[in-house]
C-alpha positions in Angstrom: 23.3 -7.7 23.4 26.9 -6.6 23.7 29.3 -8.6 21.6 32.4 -10.2 23.0 35.5 -8.1 23.1 37.9 -10.9 22.0 37.7 -10.2 18.3 39.8 -7.4 17.0 37.6 -5.1 14.9 40.2 -2.5 14.0 44.0 -2.9 14.1 46.2 0.1 14.0 49.9 -0.6 13.6 52.8 1.8 13.8 50.7 4.7 12.4 52.4 8.0 11.8 50.6 11.1 10.4 52.5 14.2 9.4 51.4 17.5 8.0 53.1 20.5 6.4 55.3 18.3 4.1 56.5 16.3 7.1 57.4 19.3 9.3 54.7 18.5 11.9 53.8 15.1 13.3 50.4 14.7 14.8 50.8 10.9 15.4 54.0 8.9 15.6 54.3 5.1 15.8 50.8 4.6 17.3 49.6 1.1 18.0 46.0 0.3 19.0 43.6 -2.6 18.8 39.8 -1.9 19.0 37.7 -4.9 19.8 34.4 -5.8 18.2 31.4 -4.5 20.1 33.4 -2.6 22.7 33.0 1.0 23.9 36.5 2.6 23.7 37.1 6.1 25.1 40.2 8.1 24.1 41.6 10.9 26.2 44.8 12.9 25.9 46.3 16.4 26.2 45.1 19.1 23.8 46.8 18.8 20.5 47.9 15.1 20.9 46.2 13.9 17.8 42.9 12.4 19.1 40.8 13.9 16.3 43.4 13.1 13.7 43.2 9.4 14.9 39.4 9.4 14.4 39.8 10.9 10.9 42.2 8.1 10.0 39.9 5.4 11.3 37.0 6.9 9.4 39.0 6.9 6.2 38.8 10.7 5.9 42.6 10.8 5.9 45.3 8.3 5.2 48.4 7.5 7.4 51.8 8.9 6.3 53.1 5.5 7.3 51.8 2.4 9.1 48.6 0.5 8.6 44.9 0.6 9.7 43.0 -2.6 9.0 39.4 -3.6 9.6 37.4 -0.3 9.5 35.6 -0.3 6.2 32.3 0.5 7.9 33.3 3.3 10.3 30.8 6.1 10.6 32.1 9.5 11.8 29.3 10.9 13.9 28.2 14.3 12.4 25.9 16.4 14.6 24.6 19.0 12.2 21.1 18.4 11.0 19.3 19.8 7.9 17.1 22.6 9.2 14.5 22.1 6.5 14.0 18.5 7.3 12.0 17.0 10.2 13.6 14.7 12.7 12.4 11.7 10.8 13.5 13.1 7.4 17.0 13.8 8.9 17.2 10.2 10.1 16.1 9.0 6.7 18.7 11.0 4.7 21.5 8.4 4.7 19.0 5.7 3.8 17.8 7.8 0.8 21.4 7.9 -0.4 21.5 4.1 -0.2 18.2 3.9 -2.2 16.4 2.1 0.7 12.6 2.0 -0.2 10.4 4.7 1.4 8.4 2.4 3.6 11.6 0.7 5.0 13.2 4.1 5.5 10.3 5.4 7.5 10.1 2.3 9.6 13.8 2.4 10.5 13.7 6.1 11.2 10.8 5.7 13.6 12.5 2.7 15.3 15.8 4.5 15.9 14.1 7.7 17.0 12.2 5.7 19.6 15.5 4.0 20.6 17.1 7.4 21.5 14.0 8.5 23.4 12.4 10.6 20.7 9.3 8.6 19.8 6.5 11.1 19.0 9.0 13.8 17.8 9.3 12.5 14.2 7.6 15.6 12.8 9.5 18.2 14.6 12.1 20.4 12.9 15.5 21.1 14.4 14.6 24.6 15.6 11.8 22.9 17.6 14.3 20.7 19.5 16.7 21.3 22.3 20.4 20.8 21.8 20.2 17.4 23.5 17.3 16.3 21.3 19.1 17.4 18.1 22.1 15.3 19.2 19.8 12.3 19.8 18.5 12.8 16.2 22.0 12.8 14.9 22.8 9.6 16.8 19.6 8.0 15.5 20.7 8.9 12.0 24.0 7.1 12.3 22.4 4.1 13.9 19.8 3.8 11.2 22.5 4.0 8.6 23.7 0.7 10.2 27.5 1.1 10.0 29.7 -1.2 12.0 31.6 1.4 13.9 30.4 4.7 15.4 33.1 7.4 15.9 32.3 10.3 18.2 34.4 13.4 18.7 33.4 15.3 21.9 29.7 14.8 21.2 28.5 16.3 24.6 31.0 19.1 25.0 28.6 22.0 24.3 25.8 20.6 26.6 25.0 21.5 30.2 25.9 19.0 32.9 22.4 17.6 33.4 21.8 17.1 29.7 25.2 15.6 29.2 24.6 13.0 32.0 21.2 12.1 30.5 22.7 11.6 27.0 25.6 9.6 28.4 23.0 7.3 30.0 21.1 7.1 26.6 24.2 6.4 24.7 25.2 3.5 27.0 21.7 2.1 26.7 21.8 2.3 22.9 25.2 0.8 22.8 24.1 -2.2 24.9 21.0 -2.6 22.8 22.8 -2.5 19.4 26.2 -4.1 20.3 28.0 -1.7 17.9 31.6 -0.7 18.3 31.9 2.8 19.6 35.0 5.0 19.7 34.6 8.2 21.6 37.1 11.1 22.0 36.6 13.2 25.0 38.5 15.7 27.2 36.5 14.7 30.2 38.0 12.1 32.5 34.7 11.4 34.2 33.0 10.9 30.9 35.7 8.5 29.7 35.4 6.4 32.9 31.6 6.6 32.8 31.3 5.4 29.2 34.3 3.4 28.2 35.0 -0.3 28.8 38.5 0.7 28.1 40.2 4.2 28.2 43.1 4.8 25.9 45.4 7.5 27.2 47.4 9.3 24.6 50.8 11.0 25.0 51.3 14.7 24.3 52.1 15.3 20.6 53.1 13.5 18.5 50.4 11.2 19.8 50.9 7.6 20.8 49.1 5.3 23.1 50.6 5.8 26.6 48.4 3.3 28.4 45.1 1.5 28.1 43.0 1.4 31.3 40.4 -1.4 31.6 37.3 -0.1 33.4 35.4 -2.9 35.1 33.0 -1.3 37.6 29.2 -1.2 37.0 28.4 2.0 35.1 24.7 1.3 35.4 24.7 2.4 39.1 22.5 5.4 39.8 25.6 7.5 40.7 28.7 5.7 39.5 30.9 8.6 40.6 30.2 7.5 44.2 31.8 4.1 43.6 35.3 4.0 45.1 36.4 2.2 41.9 35.3 5.2 39.8 37.4 7.5 41.8 40.4 5.1 41.5 40.1 5.0 37.7 39.6 8.7 37.5 42.8 9.4 39.6 44.8 6.9 37.6 43.9 8.5 34.3 44.3 12.0 35.7 47.8 11.1 36.9 48.7 9.8 33.4 47.5 13.0 31.8 49.2 15.1 34.4 52.6 13.4 33.6 52.1 14.0 29.9 51.2 17.7 30.4 54.2 18.2 32.6 56.4 16.5 29.9 55.0 18.8 27.2 55.7 21.9 29.4 59.3 20.8 29.9 59.7 20.4 26.1 58.3 23.9 25.5 60.6 25.3 28.2 63.7 23.7 26.6 62.7 24.8 23.1 62.4 28.4 24.3 65.4 28.2 26.7 
């Protein structure tokens, strides 16, 4: 069951992240609240700091200034599998690190592989799986590890349209079943509207939150893109990104003028 979105799970306040001894700012004064149990999609122009923001939430990097509170259990979704391990053994890996007993590891691995639609594939190796199936194994691995927050950076970018759509459906189903907090970065407006309860639109670099769009239509419809509300959300987000892209181009023109 999906948890209520009233509780703030992660609070990001006035976060700035600079590189090259302060010469380059990826993020500047960014504020964002992420609610417990919600699915938040983040979009923005290329180079606006989306992936940097995920790194900060995951604790892989620290802010230059500002604060991030409430994300001690964030799990940055990694898609690479160990080629010498079966699907089940890949899912069990994180549990081995935690010293979970073998019987419990095996049970949880089988349970989560079944949850992502890979029941019966436990003994297959990565080379025996399609790209989409390998991604499902990686998602099962993160779910079995049982972290509070799942962070995903362009998880479906390399997949064909049909596989991408199928995995989007699977991810929504898994999210509804587990009630986990999911934060997904994507360049795809359709994907953001399809998956996100809210879509955070970032400014061109240095990144801040330009606007958050609440998405309220029923994404479970057989073809949500045919819903007029879907088209309205898509146009609104596209317009916000278009304005940011235009602003960035003006800055570049002035800098080279």
